[in-house]
N, C-alpha and C positions, 0 to 999 in steps of 0.2 A: 291307653295312649297306643298309637301306632296302630300297624294292620298285622291282623292275626294270620300270620304265614307259618306260624311254627310246626305244625303236622308236617309239613312238606319240605322245611328247611332243616328239621332237625338231624336227618340223616348227613347233613354237609357240615354240621358242626364239628370242629376238633379243638380237644383240649389243647392249650397252649401255656408254656410254662413262662413265667416273668422275664427269666434270663432271654427268652426268644423275642422281646418287645421293646429293647431300646430302641430309641430314635424318637423323632416329632409324633406324636398323638393328637388329632382333631378331636376334641372333644365335643360333643352335643352336650352345650352348657345347661340348656334348660332341662334336658332329660337329667345331668348329674345333679343338679341342685335338687331337682323332684326327689332323686332316690336319697339323695342326703336329708332332705325333710321327711321322706318318709319312713326311714330307717331309724335315724337318730333320735330317739325318742324313750320317755319314762313307760315302764310297765303298763300305766294307765293311759297312755298315749299322748302324754304333754310332751310338748317339743322342749330342747334346751332353751332356757330363756335366762337374760340376765335380771338384774335387780329390779329395773324397770319395765320389766315384763316383755322384753322386745326378744323375738326368736334369735337363737344363734345356732342352731343346729346345721344350718347350711355353711357357717363361716368354720365350725369345729371339723365338717367333713373335708371343705377346702383344705384346709391347715394341716391336719393328719394324713389324709389321702394323697394330697400332691406332695408332700413331702415324702411318704412312702413311695410315689411314684419316681420321684428326682434321684432318691437312694438306688433304686432299680436301673436308672440309667434312662428313664422315661422322659421326655421334656414337652409338657402338656401345651397345649393352646385351647384355650374355650373359646368355642365359635356359639354367640347367642343368636336367638330368634330377632328379627327385623319385625317388619309390619305384616300380619296375617293376611293372607290372601282371603279375596270376598268368600271363595268358596269353603272357606275353613268356617266361615261364621257359625254355622247350624252346630259344628262340633264344639266350638268353643263356649257357645250358648248350653249345650247339652251337658258339659262337663263342669260349668258353672254350678249349674242345678243340681247335679250330682254332690259335688263338693258342699253346697248348702245343706243338702239333706243330710248328708254325714255328719256334718257338723251337729246338726241339731240333735241326732241321733248319739253323737258322742257325749253331749251333755246328758243327755236323758240316762245313759249307760253311767255315766259317773255318779248321777243323783243317786241310782240303784246299787252302786258299789260293784258293778258288774265290771272288772277290771278287762276281762277279755275282749268284751264285747267294744269297751271303750277303746282299747287299743287298735281292733279292727277300724271303727268308725273314723277315729282320728287319721290312721293312715290316709282314708278315701277323702277325707278333708283336707289334704295337703294341696297347697296353692303356691306359685312361685309368682310373688307379684313385683311390684317396680322397688319397693323398699329392699325385697331379696336380693335380685339383680344388683340395685345399686351398691350394697354392702358388700356384694361377694365382688365385683370390679373394683371396689376398693381394695380389699385384700389382696386380690391377684396382683394389681397394680404394685403393692408393697413387696408381695413376693419375687416380682419381675416376672410373670407368667404374663406371656402374649395375652389379648384379647382381640377377638375379630369381630365385628358387628355386620350379622348377614343383612342383605335388604329384605330377606323373605325369611324363608326356612332355615334353621341354624343346620338342621341335617344334610339338607342340598347344598350349604357352603363348605362342610365339613368334608363331604362328598367330593366337592369339586378340588378343595386341597389335596386330596389324596389323589385324584385322577391327574391332576397336575403335576404330582411327585413332588410337592411341598410339604406333605405328611406321608407318613407309613400307613396308618391306619386310622378309622373312624372308632372314636369311643361312643357307644350308645346301648340303650336296651332294645331300641325298638328296629324291627325289620324293614321299615319304610326307608332307612338308609340304602338298603340294597334296590330298593327301586328307584332312588335318586342315583342310582350309578356308581356307588361305593365300591371301589375295586375290593377292599377288605374292610370286614367288620368285625371288631372285636368287643365282645358284650362281657358283662360282669366284672370289668375293672374297678368301676366305683361301687360295686356292692360286693366283692369277692372277701372270702372268709367265713367265720360261722355265723349262722344265722339262725333264729328260732321261728320255725314258721307252723302254722296251727298245733303249737304246744311241744314240737320235737325240734330238735337242733339238727341242721344240716350243713354243710361244709359246701361253699359257693366258689367255684373255680374259673377262671378265665376259659373263654371258648371263642376261637376264629373261624370265620364265614368268608371263604373267597368267592366273590361272585361269579367268575369264570366257571369255576369247579360245579359250582351250584347250577348254573345255567345249562353245563353240558351234562353234570348227572340227570337233570330232570328232563333234558332235550327240549329246551325251551329259549328265546330270546328274551332280550329285557323286556323288550315290548309286551310278550306275552306273558311275562311274572308281572308285569303291571296291569295286564288284564285280567290276571287271578285276584290281584287285590283289588280292582274295580268290582269284580263280582262279590268278593268277600266284604269290602267295604275300606275306606281308607279314610284318613280325616278330612278329604274334600269330596267324598260321597258316601251315602248309607249302606251300600252294598245290597245286595238280595237276600231277603231271609231265607233262612236255612241253607244256605249254600256257604259251607267252610272250605278250608284251602284244599283239602283232597278233592272235592267235589268239582270245585274252581278248576284245580288241576285237569280233571278228566274232561270238562267241558270245552278249555282252552285246547287241549290236545287233539280233541276231536274237531276244531276248527267251528264250533258253535258258540263263541262270544259273543257275536253281533246277533244271532238268533236269540240266544238266550235273554239278552238284554231288551229285544222287541218284544219278546213274550213278555216279560216279565216287568220292565219298566219303560215302556213306549214312548213316554215324554223326557227321558234322560238321556242327555249327549255325552257321551264319555272322553268326546276328543279334548274338551279342555282340561279334565283330569290326566290324561295322557299327557296333554303338553305341560301341566303342571309338574310330572316327575320327568319327562325327558328334556326338558329346557325351562327349569326353574328359574328365578331372578338370583343371581351369584354376582360378587364383585371380584375383581383381581387387584382391586386397591386395598392391599393388606400387607402389614409387615410381621413377621413370624420371629423377628429377633428377640430374644429374651433381655430384658431389662435387668439393673442390678438390684437386687434385692436389699430392702432396709431394714435388717434385724429389730433396731430401735423404733421403727415407724410400725412394726408388726405388733411389737409388744406394748407400743401407746394405745393403738386401735384395740386388741383383744385384751389385753389386761386392764388399762386404764378405762378404755369405752365401753367394754361389755363384759366385765368380771372375771375374765379366763385367769387360770391359773400361770402364774408367771414360769413357774416349774414345767408344767405341762408344754407351755408355749416354748421353753427354751429347748427342752427335749425334741419337740418335734421338728425344730429347726436345726439340730444335729445330723437329721436325715438328709440334708442338702448335700452334706460332704460324703460323694460317692465312690473316690478314687483314692486310691492310697497319694498320701502327696500333698491332698486337698483339705488344706485346714481351716478354711473360713467358708462361710456361705456363699461370698461373692464368686469364689473360685470355680464353683459350679459352672458359671457363666461367663 
């Protein structure tokens, strides 16, 4: 997912404390749900499910992580993807094939009793489908968390919210957000904490990337950063084989972007991809006003509907009281 710019962006990531993050956060919803579904699993890769076999990992992630956000003064807004651009169809088809293949490998690993391989393949088989999105929106509504439906890419819409000053920063793991012009990107908020990666435990902390500082440090314009993305490959084009972020940076800094494309991909027109990042479909028809949470509705949905522990749900909802004197869930809003 996203564009592989990490090698040239790493120097411009700065650690950020939770205390520095209060305010409205525009969350790339599909990205966050993918993270919840990927991480919240049993050791053999099986996601959390209710007695009817319905996946609940994303609902657990939303409830507990958003409760933690609001306890820390972060006011989340979930921005969902709209209709995918025609340019993205090849990427969508490729990802579907990868997920299907991983799903088969997961089953094989389970049958062999290879738990480590099963967990790895299960993560790769993660998919965010209509049911996941629908139940997520239902829970968000009950929690009083605003939802914005983008006309196109959720990352683009989230970036637009921040550029307009309606939100402080975008929350996403993907660097595409910078190509869409997000002034500030905060990574790792939905995955922060202790994680087990390849058999070892690590701690993942939030990090902030400021677009203006990154461009200044790399001596690039935003258009040139997009050119690097095009060379490396984005959701809208496959990129040039063998060209990574560091090589792409050198090509663009030398002014050889167009020449390299003519040499390697003479039939490819980069203009539509450039336009997709510079002028994506977005809407100004949205409301970021938080609603009144419905504690009883949350309990009914999660405990009665999806077999959540009422004790754990009630404990999570205590996190909504974030300031001295706030005695009820509703007082946060």
